[in-house]
C-alpha positions, 0 to 999 in steps of 0.5 A: 882692148883690155883684158879687164874690157874683155872679161866683163864682155865675156862675163856678161856673155856667159850669164846671157847664155846660162840665163843666170844674171848673178852667176859668179864668173871668175877668170879662172873658172871653168866652163862646164865644171865651174860655169854649168855650160853644157855643149850646146851652150858654146854656139851660143856662147861664139854668137854673144862673143861675136856680138859684143865684141865682133870677134868669131871664136871657135872652140875647137881652135881655142882647144887646138891652140892650147894643146899645141902650147903644151897648157893642159887643156886636152879638150873643151872641158878644161876650158877657162874663162882666162883661156878664152881671153887669152886666145882672143888677145893672141888672136887680135895681136 
């Protein structure tokens, strides 16, 4: 799966979760700060991603992975769309 396909799948999943098909989703968009997700939305987003690409996503695991890489992400508030893409690609490799 290419980064573009993965990005489009995640973008569609986010739009479905926030119920806004016109939401401007960019790779560097913060899930909470820019896209308006709330903590309760992360369970729905994980489910949407699993249904779309067949990958079960645990956001706590994503944050821990990013902390270990010293990426500057300290908590879920710092997660971007690109962080999710990178995490999925790492785990699928």
